[in-house]
C-alpha positions in Angstrom: 61.0 75.2 96.8 64.0 75.4 94.5 66.0 78.6 94.2 68.0 79.2 91.1 70.5 81.9 90.7 71.8 83.4 87.5 75.5 83.3 86.9 77.3 86.3 88.1 78.8 88.6 85.6 82.5 88.8 85.8 84.0 92.2 85.3 85.9 92.3 82.1 89.3 93.9 82.4 90.7 95.8 79.6 94.5 95.9 80.1 95.1 96.5 76.4 93.0 99.6 76.3 94.8 100.9 79.4 98.2 100.3 77.9 97.4 101.8 74.5 95.9 104.9 76.0 98.8 105.3 78.5 101.3 105.0 75.7 99.5 107.5 73.5 99.1 109.9 76.4 102.9 110.3 77.0 103.7 112.1 73.7 100.5 114.1 74.0 101.4 115.4 77.4 105.0 116.1 76.6 104.1 117.9 73.4 101.5 120.0 75.3 104.3 120.9 77.8 102.8 118.9 80.7 105.8 116.6 81.0 105.6 116.3 84.7 102.0 114.9 84.4 103.3 112.3 82.0 104.5 110.3 85.0 100.9 109.1 85.4 100.6 107.3 82.1 104.2 106.0 82.3 103.4 104.5 85.7 100.1 103.1 84.4 101.8 101.5 81.4 104.6 100.1 83.6 102.4 98.7 86.4 99.8 97.2 84.0 102.4 95.4 81.9 104.1 93.9 84.9 100.9 92.9 86.7 99.1 91.3 83.7 100.7 88.0 82.4 99.0 88.6 79.0 101.2 91.7 78.5 104.5 89.9 79.1 105.7 90.8 75.6 105.4 94.5 76.4 107.6 94.4 79.5 110.8 95.4 77.8 109.0 98.2 76.0 107.5 99.5 79.3 110.8 99.3 81.0 112.4 101.3 78.2 109.7 103.9 78.3 110.0 104.2 82.1 113.8 104.5 81.9 113.7 107.1 79.1 111.2 109.2 81.1 113.1 108.8 84.4 116.4 110.2 82.9 115.1 113.8 82.3 113.0 113.7 85.5 116.1 112.9 87.6 118.2 115.5 85.7 115.5 118.1 86.6 115.1 117.0 90.2 118.9 116.8 91.0 120.1 119.6 88.7 121.6 122.7 90.3 119.6 125.3 88.4 116.1 123.9 88.1 113.5 125.4 85.8 110.1 125.8 87.3 108.8 122.9 85.2 110.1 119.7 83.7 108.9 120.8 80.3 111.0 123.9 80.3 114.1 122.0 81.7 113.8 119.1 79.2 116.0 119.3 76.2 113.9 119.1 73.0 115.8 116.1 71.7 115.1 114.2 74.9 111.4 115.2 74.7 111.3 113.8 71.1 113.0 110.5 72.2 110.6 110.1 75.2 107.6 110.9 73.0 108.7 108.4 70.4 109.1 105.8 73.1 105.6 106.4 74.2 104.2 106.2 70.7 106.2 103.0 69.9 104.9 101.5 73.1 101.3 102.4 72.2 101.7 100.8 68.7 103.3 97.7 70.2 100.4 97.4 72.7 97.9 97.8 69.9 99.6 95.2 67.7 99.8 92.8 70.7 96.0 93.3 71.2 95.4 92.4 67.5 97.6 89.3 67.7 96.0 88.1 71.0 92.3 88.9 70.5 92.2 88.7 66.7 90.5 92.1 66.3 
């Protein structure tokens, strides 16, 4: 008796989708005054680009996004007179810069996906 097995389906990973959504979530959360929660998409974008070799071209952009987000977070955490939330403590110009960095990162991730996959 001969037993045949069907090939196993490999789980397809979508690092491009993750990075584009994470980059787009940063300006959305900051504009909605949920700046503290923006740490989650910033972390997802940074970790995904550093773990996936196909996203190597996005590493400087992810590092820039993480750095730009870390500056107001540290100023809020270390500052002598802290506001109850990061959104209230963040200067509007810094919020715009971090939001633009997230948007630029999302666009760069999307363009890299188009170049790589040919979509």
